[in-house]
VORO-696430 format. One record per residue: x, y, z of N, C-alpha, C in turn. Coordinates in steps of 0.05 Angstrom, whole numbers, padded with zeros to 5 digits, always signed. Last residue first. Example, Ala and Ser with C-alpha at 12.3 -4.5 7.8 and 13.67 -1.06 7.14 Angstrom:
2
+00257-00045+00142+00273-00021+00143+00258+00001+00157 +00264-00114+00156+00246-00090+00156+00264-00066+00156 
//
This chain:
76
+00588-02212+04342+00560-02219+04336+00544-02229+04360 +00626-02156+04366+00623-02185+04364+00593-02192+04359 +00631-02096+04326+00623-02110+04351+00622-02140+04345 +00693-02080+04294+00664-02084+04292+00656-02101+04317 +00746-02035+04280+00734-02055+04296+00704-02057+04291 +00763-02000+04241+00784-02013+04257+00773-02035+04275 +00753-01978+04177+00741-01992+04198+00763-02006+04215 +00776-01914+04158+00779-01942+04155+00765-01953+04179 +00760-01854+04117+00763-01871+04143+00768-01899+04135 +00753-01787+04100+00761-01813+04091+00766-01829+04118 +00705-01737+04088+00721-01752+04107+00729-01779+04095 +00695-01672+04065+00698-01700+04058+00715-01715+04076 +00649-01623+04073+00673-01634+04086+00674-01664+04078 +00625-01569+04031+00624-01597+04042+00650-01604+04055 +00588-01514+04008+00612-01524+04020+00605-01552+04033 +00561-01508+03943+00555-01515+03970+00580-01526+03984 +00568-01500+03889+00583-01483+03907+00577-01489+03936 +00533-01535+03860+00563-01539+03859+00579-01523+03879 +00483-01545+03912+00492-01538+03885+00521-01541+03884 +00431-01579+03948+00459-01571+03944+00464-01563+03915 +00376-01576+03994+00386-01576+03968+00416-01567+03966 +00353-01602+04044+00377-01587+04043+00388-01589+04014 +00311-01638+04051+00306-01609+04055+00330-01592+04053 +00317-01689+04035+00321-01684+04064+00316-01654+04071 +00312-01684+03981+00289-01698+03997+00292-01692+04026 +00362-01660+03972+00337-01646+03966+00313-01658+03981 +00396-01703+03984+00397-01678+04001+00372-01661+03996 +00382-01740+03944+00381-01746+03972+00379-01721+03989 +00393-01711+03896+00366-01720+03902+00362-01726+03933 +00448-01704+03902+00431-01680+03900+00402-01689+03908 +00465-01757+03901+00469-01741+03926+00452-01716+03925 +00453-01770+03847+00441-01785+03870+00443-01770+03896 +00486-01732+03820+00455-01732+03817+00442-01746+03840 +00537-01749+03836+00526-01722+03843+00496-01721+03841 +00539-01801+03813+00542-01796+03842+00530-01769+03850 +00535-01786+03759+00514-01804+03771+00515-01802+03801 +00583-01758+03754+00557-01743+03750+00534-01760+03762 +00620-01797+03761+00618-01775+03780+00592-01761+03778 +00593-01862+03746+00607-01838+03738+00604-01818+03762 +00569-01906+03770+00588-01911+03747+00604-01887+03739 +00563-01924+03839+00558-01904+03817+00578-01909+03795 +00568-01957+03884+00563-01969+03857+00557-01950+03835 +00584-01936+03931+00555-01939+03927+00548-01950+03900 +00635-01927+03954+00627-01954+03947+00597-01957+03943 +00666-01882+03965+00641-01887+03981+00629-01915+03975 +00705-01882+03926+00712-01894+03952+00687-01898+03969 +00680-01853+03886+00686-01882+03882+00690-01895+03909 +00682-01801+03909+00657-01813+03902+00661-01844+03900 +00741-01794+03910+00724-01794+03935+00697-01808+03930 +00753-01798+03856+00764-01816+03875+00749-01817+03901 +00724-01756+03833+00716-01783+03828+00727-01803+03847 +00718-01702+03882+00731-01717+03863+00719-01745+03858 +00682-01643+03891+00686-01670+03901+00698-01687+03877 +00669-01593+03877+00697-01600+03877+00703-01628+03886 +00615-01585+03881+00625-01588+03854+00655-01596+03854 +00614-01579+03936+00601-01603+03925+00613-01607+03897 +00680-01559+03957+00652-01552+03951+00642-01577+03938 +00719-01575+04015+00715-01568+03987+00687-01559+03982 +00763-01602+04062+00741-01583+04057+00742-01576+04027 +00779-01665+04084+00784-01645+04063+00759-01627+04060 +00814-01712+04121+00792-01693+04122+00798-01671+04100 +00830-01780+04135+00833-01756+04119+00808-01739+04122 +00821-01821+04169+00846-01821+04157+00851-01796+04139 +00790-01840+04227+00790-01820+04207+00818-01817+04195 +00770-01903+04243+00793-01885+04246+00792-01866+04222 +00711-01929+04276+00725-01919+04251+00750-01902+04260 +00675-01985+04294+00694-01963+04304+00710-01955+04281 +00608-02003+04283+00636-02003+04277+00651-01981+04291 +00558-02005+04306+00563-02023+04284+00592-02024+04276 +00521-01996+04366+00545-01994+04352+00548-02013+04330 +00453-01976+04364+00471-01997+04369+00497-01993+04353 +00411-01940+04351+00432-01932+04370+00452-01953+04378 +00379-01955+04310+00370-01962+04336+00390-01955+04358 +00407-01946+04264+00384-01929+04269+00372-01934+04297 +00475-01954+04289+00453-01959+04271+00429-01942+04278 +00537-01922+04293+00513-01929+04305+00492-01935+04284 
//
């Protein structure tokens, strides 16, 4: 759903992994497709995001990593 509640895609979850923020792999960070050049750059950007949202994270913060593929998008 987008910010206005309209559907933008149907996803199929292809993997679920529980880990810590510090345990997130470069493969997972790279798969997000946000353009980060290194795992540390990805971590810093995500730390800033969650800190601004009022939920700071550290290396021990539990996280759930989801992998997915897009199976459908709405017709234009």
